[in-house]
C-alpha positions in Angstrom: 117.6 77.7 77.4 116.4 77.1 80.8 114.3 79.6 82.0 114.8 81.5 85.0 111.3 83.6 85.0 110.7 83.8 89.0 107.6 81.7 90.5 105.0 83.3 90.7 105.2 85.4 87.7 104.1 88.3 89.7 107.1 88.3 91.7 108.4 91.0 89.2 105.7 93.3 89.8 106.6 96.6 91.9 103.5 97.4 94.1 103.5 100.9 93.6 99.8 102.8 94.2 98.6 104.2 91.3 99.4 101.2 88.8 99.1 97.9 87.9 101.3 96.8 85.6 104.4 98.2 86.4 107.2 95.5 86.7 111.2 94.6 86.4 113.0 93.0 83.7 115.3 91.9 85.5 116.8 88.0 85.8 115.9 86.9 82.1 118.8 85.0 81.1 120.6 86.0 77.5 123.7 83.5 77.0 126.1 85.6 77.7 124.3 87.0 81.2 121.1 87.7 82.4 119.3 91.3 82.3 120.1 93.4 84.8 117.7 94.3 87.9 116.5 97.6 88.5 117.7 98.7 84.9 114.6 98.2 82.6 110.6 97.9 83.6 107.8 98.0 81.9 104.7 99.6 82.9 100.9 101.0 82.7 100.0 104.8 83.0 101.5 106.6 86.1 99.5 109.1 86.3 97.9 108.0 89.7 101.3 107.0 91.7 100.9 108.9 95.3 103.9 110.2 97.3 105.5 106.8 98.3 105.8 105.6 94.8 107.3 108.3 93.8 109.7 108.4 96.9 110.3 104.8 95.9 111.3 105.6 92.1 113.3 108.6 93.0 115.5 105.9 95.4 115.8 103.6 92.4 117.1 106.6 90.9 114.7 106.7 87.6 116.6 108.2 85.2 114.2 107.6 82.2 110.7 107.6 81.2 110.1 106.6 77.3 106.0 107.4 77.1 104.8 105.9 74.0 101.0 107.0 74.8 99.4 109.6 72.1 99.5 113.7 73.0 95.4 113.2 73.8 96.1 110.2 76.0 98.9 112.6 78.0 96.4 115.7 78.1 94.2 112.9 79.5 96.5 111.7 82.5 99.5 113.1 83.0 102.5 111.9 84.6 102.7 111.8 88.2 106.2 111.8 88.6 107.2 115.2 89.9 110.0 115.4 91.6 111.7 112.5 90.4 114.4 113.6 88.6 114.0 111.8 85.5 114.0 112.7 82.0 110.9 111.7 79.6 110.8 111.0 76.0 108.1 111.4 74.2 107.9 108.2 71.7 104.3 107.6 70.2 103.5 104.9 68.3 100.9 105.8 66.5 101.1 109.5 66.3 97.3 109.8 65.2 97.7 107.7 62.5 96.3 104.5 63.4 93.3 103.5 61.7 91.4 100.4 62.0 88.1 99.7 60.5 85.1 98.5 62.8 84.8 94.7 63.7 88.3 93.8 62.6 89.4 95.7 65.2 90.4 93.5 67.2 93.8 92.8 68.6 95.7 90.5 65.9 95.0 93.2 63.7 96.0 95.6 65.8 99.3 94.0 66.5 99.9 93.1 62.4 99.2 96.6 61.7 101.7 98.3 64.1 104.7 95.4 63.1 104.0 96.0 59.4 103.4 99.8 59.8 104.7 101.0 62.8 108.4 99.2 62.8 110.5 102.9 62.4 108.7 103.6 66.0 109.1 100.9 67.8 112.5 100.8 66.7 113.1 104.0 68.0 111.7 102.8 71.0 114.8 100.4 71.5 117.0 103.0 70.4 115.6 104.7 73.2 116.9 101.9 75.5 119.6 101.4 74.0 120.7 104.9 74.7 119.9 104.7 78.5 122.9 103.9 79.3 123.1 102.7 83.4 119.9 104.8 84.1 116.7 103.4 85.7 114.1 102.9 82.2 110.7 103.1 82.5 108.6 102.2 79.1 104.8 102.6 79.0 101.9 103.0 77.2 98.2 103.3 78.7 98.0 99.2 79.6 101.5 98.6 79.4 100.7 95.5 76.9 100.6 96.1 73.4 102.6 99.2 72.8 105.0 98.7 75.8 104.5 94.9 75.2 106.1 94.8 71.8 109.2 97.1 72.3 109.4 95.7 75.6 109.4 92.2 73.6 111.5 93.2 70.8 114.5 94.6 73.2 114.3 91.7 75.1 114.7 89.5 71.9 117.7 91.8 70.1 119.7 90.8 74.0 119.2 87.3 73.2 116.0 86.3 76.1 114.6 83.5 75.1 111.3 83.7 73.5 109.7 81.4 76.0 110.6 83.9 78.7 109.4 87.1 76.3 106.0 85.1 75.4 105.5 84.2 79.5 106.3 87.5 80.6 104.3 89.5 77.8 101.1 87.0 79.0 101.9 88.6 82.7 99.7 91.7 81.5 96.8 90.1 81.5 96.9 88.6 84.7 98.3 91.8 86.4 95.4 94.4 84.9 92.5 91.8 85.7 90.0 93.5 87.8 89.3 97.2 88.4 91.8 98.4 85.9 90.1 96.0 83.3 87.1 96.9 84.1 87.1 100.6 84.1 89.3 100.8 81.0 86.3 98.8 79.3 83.8 101.0 80.5 85.6 103.7 78.9 86.2 102.1 75.5 82.0 101.6 75.3 81.4 104.9 76.1 83.1 106.0 73.0 80.6 103.8 70.9 83.0 101.9 69.4 81.5 99.5 66.3 79.2 96.9 66.4 81.6 93.2 66.8 84.5 94.7 68.8 85.4 92.3 71.9 85.8 95.4 74.5 86.6 92.8 77.2 89.4 91.5 75.1 90.8 94.0 73.2 91.5 96.1 76.6 92.6 93.1 79.1 93.6 90.0 77.0 97.2 89.6 76.3 97.7 85.7 74.9 100.8 83.7 74.6 99.9 82.4 71.2 99.4 86.2 69.7 103.0 87.0 70.8 104.4 83.6 69.7 102.5 84.4 66.4 104.0 88.2 66.1 107.4 86.8 66.5 107.2 83.8 64.2 106.0 86.7 61.7 109.1 88.7 62.3 111.2 85.9 61.7 109.5 84.9 58.5 109.8 88.5 56.8 113.5 89.4 58.9 115.0 86.7 60.0 114.0 87.4 63.4 114.1 90.5 65.6 117.5 91.7 64.9 117.2 91.8 61.1 114.0 93.7 61.7 115.4 96.2 63.7 118.0 96.4 61.4 115.2 97.1 58.9 114.0 100.2 60.8 117.3 101.7 61.4 119.6 100.6 64.4 123.2 100.0 63.9 125.2 97.7 65.3 126.6 99.8 67.4 123.2 100.4 68.8 122.9 96.7 69.8 126.3 96.7 71.3 125.1 99.3 73.5 121.5 97.9 74.7 123.6 94.9 75.6 125.7 96.8 77.5 122.8 98.7 79.2 120.6 95.4 80.1 122.7 91.8 80.5 125.1 91.8 83.1 
């Protein structure tokens, strides 16, 4: 399949003050069409949006925000979307349960843990996207790269987007988060006293292509593909149909 990913990849980014990683997921070929523009967005946290950013999202008729963060993250950084007119579904991936040990706390371990043990929570976010109809929808966490990255990857794969495009989109987060955001977040993480051996800079800022390829390959090996994975975690044929109707033109 020929990719239509725009060049440069940052072309998808919406320049909303207060965000680094807010971008449109339209324009990907699916085999039966392309993903719609101004339908599904991915983002980092939305707590620093200013009024012009809110005005733009209201003009784009933002209807649904799917917040994958933990409650403590939401309490620390409440979403700044007053007056936009959207609704929020809070669908935390971890629900306070993830417990990774010290030196093994790296991205590869985090992704294996999410795929193996949090499939129902990742899938419920995809199901929420499937139920979103025509309304513009944002899915986000704190960085918009790991929890959001997996939900977006599963969603795009489920409607037939090629794995190369999924991986390329995922890798874009590292580019957009580099600099002030990654440096600031790494400083906050170090202040929490993480165990020795944790590569904080990599954990906070990296979205390596090889990791997403490996993750998708592992899902294929265990479930025959993303569709099988989502079905195993509760997604129905009707929801797949709804997802295609919502996202594919």
